N, C-alpha and C positions, 0 to 999 in steps of 0.2 A: 532537430540538430540544435537549434537555438535554446531550446529548454534544456537539453543535455549540457551544453555550455554553461547555462545559468545555474544549473545544479552543482557546478564544479566538482568538489570532492564530497558533497553531501550524498546521503543514501537514499533521499527521495526525489523522484522525478516529478515535477509538476507540469501538466499539460494544460493548454487552454480549452481543450475539448478532448472527448474520447476518440482515440485514433490509434492504427497500428504503430507500436513503439518499438517492438522487439528488433526489427532490422536496424533501426538507427542505433540502438543500444549496443548491438553487436559490431556494428560498422565502426563506431567510434572507440570501442574497446572499454566502455563504460562498466566494467565488471564490478565495480563498487556499488552500483545502484541496487537496492533491494526491492523498493516499492514505487508504484506509480499512482499519483493522485490526479483526478480530473473531474470537471462538472459533468453532471448527467441529468438532463431534464430538470427536475425540481430538487435535486440532491448531488452529493459527491461521492465518488468511489474511491476505494483504496484497492489496488491490485498488486498481487505478488508478481515477480518476473520469473518466467521459466528458466531454468539452467541451460536447456538445450532446445533446439528447434523441435525435436520430436520428444514426446513424454511430457509429463505433467509435474515433475519434481521442480520445486521453486527454489530460488536462491535462499530465500527466508519465508517461513510461513508466518501468518498472523498468530498472535498469542494463543495458546491452548485454551486458556481461561475464557476466551471470547466465543468460541466454537458454537454456533447454533443459537446464539443469544439475539434478542430484539429489544429495541426501545429501553424502557427503564432498567430492564436486566443488564443490557449491554452498557448503558450510562454507568451503572454501579460497578460493573467489572472493569471499565476502562477509566472511569472518573472523569469522563469527557461528556459534557452536555451537548446532546444533539447526535450522540452515537446512536444509530437506527438499526443495524442489522450486521451480523458475521456469518457467513456461510459455515456449515459444519466442516467443510474441506479446508477452511482457513485460508483460501486463495483470494477472497473478495470480502470486502466490508463496505457498509455505506454510512454516510453521515449527512445531517441535515445542511451542513454549512462547509464552507472551505476551511474556516478555522478549525471545526471539529475534525474534519478529515486530515488535515496536517497535524493536529495534535495526536489522534490515533496512529498516524504513520510513524510519528517520532517515538511514541511508545512502543510500537512494534519493532522498530529499529533497535532501540535500546535492549529490548528483551531478546531480540535475534542475536545481537552482538554478545550479549551476557551468556547466552546458551552455547554460542560457538567458542567462547573462550575457555 
């Protein structure tokens, strides 16, 4: 709940660790949030947020151009040093650092908003 309050009207929720987040997002009515960033062992994750409890449709997908890319290929596609992996399904990506994860999340937000417009 604190992290949601800190995100304010931003589109990216940053958590101090991986944890269930959807119940809190729903409870607070934080429908503006599109992605979650959190540390994981030696790297950082960027996750999409599901639209509904059931199903896998996301509020926003990660960019199409990232799908299935890793390491140098993903760094080139994103322009972010430290980009490491994006799943083919575009629901999760991994970065080497917090800064890289947040940069990737912001790019994904911009692209999602541009696509929705």
